TIMAR-730462 format. One record per residue (C-alpha): residue in one letter; x negated, z negated, y. Coordinates in steps of 0.02 Angstrom, whole numbers, plus 50000, padded with zeros to 5 digits. Layout:
REM residues N
aXZY/...
This chain:
REM residues 119
x489885108747815/x489565119547968/x489845137547921/x489965147848080/x488845163048084/x488635180548153/x489605188548009/x491265181448070/x492505187748198/x492815176748350/x494455177948444/x494585170048617/x496355165048666/x496675171948840/x497745157648909/x497205139848953/x497605127848811/x498145109748811/x496675101048725/x497835087748652/x498335101048527/x497525099848357/x497555108848190/x499385113148171/x499805116648354/x498275127848373/x498725136448209/x500435139948284/x499625148148435/x498565158948319/x500065164348215/x501435165648346/x500555170348508/x498935178748453/x499805187248305/x498315183648192/x498175176348016/x497405158948016/x496885161747833/x495845177247877/x494215167547894/x494105172048079/x493685158948211/x494905155848353/x494255149348520/x495265139448647/x494785133448822/x495685121448937/x496185126649114/x494655119349205/x493555126549064/x492715109849029/x493305108548848/x493225120848704/x493945120548529/x493565132248386/x494795133048240/x494225140148074/x494935140647898/x493615136847766/x493855135247579/x494725118647562/x495535117447733/x495505119447920/x493995114448025/x494095110648211/x492515110748317/x492635103048490/x491485101348639/x491765092348805/x490555095748947/x489855081749053/x489585093949197/x489945112049241/x491125124049154/x491145136349009/x490965154549060/x492175166748980/x491365182448908/x491735197949011/x492545207948871/x493935197648793/x495435209248787/x496145212648614/x494415213448535/x493445199448453/x491955192748549/x490215193748477/x489285179048398/x487995180448537/x489385179148669/x490025163248587/x488295155548579/x487945159848761/x489645152948813/x489415136448720/x487605134248776/x487975138948957/x486865154248960/x487345166849094/x486635184549088/x486525186249278/x485075174949331/x485735174149510/x487315165649446/x486945148649370/x488125135049318/x487915116849369/x487495111349192/x486075123949175/x485285117049333/x485495099349268/x484675103949102/x483225112249192/x482975096949302/x482935084549158/x481255077949105/x480925077548919/x479825063348857/
């Protein structure tokens, strides 16, 4: 069951991540490099170097859940404020959906979505 919402904390890992990593390798990054507790209920976000893939790791009752998205064009935009603070739910949604606050700065995939015809 999908259970991500605006009541959770979202931590964006600051380094590019090898997207071949899965549950246990990403859990190791959370524990050893991010110094966070995987069992906290927080969501941990990882991007690859070209920012075309994203993974979200989350511990739910019953086990780990891994959400993944691969773009067919464009890149994910990192939120501006990602130091040692969690990012907001709205920042995650905008990042995943490709929404950029500055209208003069558009990503390729936003243009391609706008140009598509819906029947």
